Structures are given as structure tokens and as C-alpha cells.
KOLVEXBA-335305 format. One record per residue (C-alpha): chain; x, y, z. Coordinates in Angstrom, 1 decimal. Layout:
BEGIN
A,X,Y,Z
...
***
This chain:
BEGIN
A,84.0,85.0,112.8
A,85.2,87.9,115.0
A,88.5,86.1,115.4
A,89.0,86.0,111.6
A,88.2,89.7,111.3
A,90.5,90.6,114.2
A,93.3,88.4,112.8
A,93.0,90.1,109.4
A,93.0,93.5,111.0
A,96.1,92.7,113.0
A,97.9,91.5,109.8
A,96.9,94.6,107.9
A,98.2,96.9,110.6
A,101.4,94.9,110.8
A,101.8,95.1,107.0
A,101.1,98.8,106.8
A,103.3,99.7,109.7
A,106.3,97.7,108.5
A,109.6,99.4,109.6
A,111.3,101.9,107.4
A,114.1,99.6,106.3
A,113.5,100.5,102.7
A,113.6,104.3,103.3
A,116.0,104.7,100.4
A,113.9,102.5,98.1
A,110.3,102.4,97.2
A,107.2,102.1,99.3
A,103.6,102.3,98.2
A,100.1,101.3,99.5
A,96.9,100.3,97.9
A,93.4,99.5,99.1
A,91.6,96.9,97.0
A,87.9,97.3,96.1
A,87.6,93.5,96.6
A,89.6,92.1,99.5
A,91.7,89.0,98.9
A,90.5,85.8,100.6
A,94.0,84.8,101.7
A,97.2,86.7,102.1
A,99.0,87.1,98.7
A,102.3,88.3,97.3
A,102.6,89.6,93.8
A,105.6,91.1,91.9
A,104.8,94.3,89.9
A,107.7,96.0,88.1
A,110.2,94.6,90.6
A,108.2,95.7,93.6
A,106.9,93.0,96.0
A,103.2,93.7,96.8
A,101.8,91.9,99.9
A,98.0,92.0,100.4
A,96.0,91.0,103.4
A,92.2,91.6,103.1
A,91.9,94.9,101.3
A,95.2,96.4,102.4
A,98.3,96.0,100.2
A,101.9,97.2,100.7
A,104.5,97.5,97.9
A,108.1,97.6,98.9
A,111.4,97.5,97.0
A,115.0,98.4,97.9
A,115.2,100.2,94.6
A,112.9,102.7,93.0
A,111.0,101.1,90.1
A,112.0,103.2,87.1
A,110.5,106.6,86.1
A,106.9,105.6,85.8
A,104.3,108.4,86.4
A,102.1,108.2,89.5
A,99.2,107.2,87.2
A,101.2,104.5,85.4
A,102.3,103.1,88.7
A,98.7,102.9,89.8
A,97.6,101.2,86.6
A,100.3,98.6,86.8
A,99.2,97.8,90.3
A,95.5,97.7,89.4
A,96.3,95.4,86.4
A,98.1,93.0,88.7
A,95.9,93.2,91.9
A,92.5,94.3,90.7
A,90.4,97.5,91.0
A,91.6,99.9,93.7
A,89.8,102.0,96.3
A,92.9,104.0,97.1
A,96.6,104.3,96.1
A,99.6,106.1,97.5
A,103.2,106.1,96.4
A,106.2,107.5,98.2
A,103.9,109.1,100.8
A,101.7,110.9,98.3
A,98.0,109.8,98.2
A,96.1,109.7,94.9
A,92.8,111.7,94.8
A,89.5,109.8,94.5
A,89.1,111.1,91.0
A,92.6,109.9,90.0
A,91.9,106.5,91.5
A,88.7,106.3,89.4
A,90.8,107.2,86.3
A,93.4,104.6,87.2
A,90.6,102.0,87.4
A,89.1,103.1,84.2
A,92.3,103.5,82.2
A,94.0,101.0,79.9
A,95.5,97.8,81.3
***
């Protein structure tokens, strides 16, 4: 059991500390309320989201349009499920905004 937990933690750290190769593009992070059972990859508005446990990283060479911070969050929530945290381009969403993201339209 500890091996699985440690393995998931190592994958999450590797995922979230990926190099800055996409510094000119788009980078966002999300924490899921319900962790995924197996690593997953999902495309959301031309951004590749990789999730390990409750940690997700979205990366793209190109910025995904002119969506607002809240609209980005809602698109990710619709594709990945309810979120505990969300950040985009280095700016973290407040807990109240995350709650609004989860409660808003899909």
C-alpha cells in the first residue's frame, strides 16, 4: 500500500515540476476533489491535461484563446470533474472562486 502511495506521490511531483519547455505557451494546474484511479490524459481546448491522483497539469505550446480565468476553470472542471484548486499562468484561484467554478454552468 505504501509503495502505491509513494509511487503516486513521485509521479505527481514529476508532473508538477515538469521543465519550463512551454514557457512561451500555456501552463495550468488543478487539484481534483476526487483523485483519478489511474493516470489519465485529457484534451481541453487544445490543452493536454495529465492527471495523477488528485494532481493535474495542463500544458500547451500555444495559449488557448482569450477565455477568462473562470471560463478556463469551468472547462477544466467539466472535463476532469470537481476541483479543489486551480491555477493558470502562475495565478492561483481563490477558494471562493474555485467553489463558484464548481457550482457554475457546465
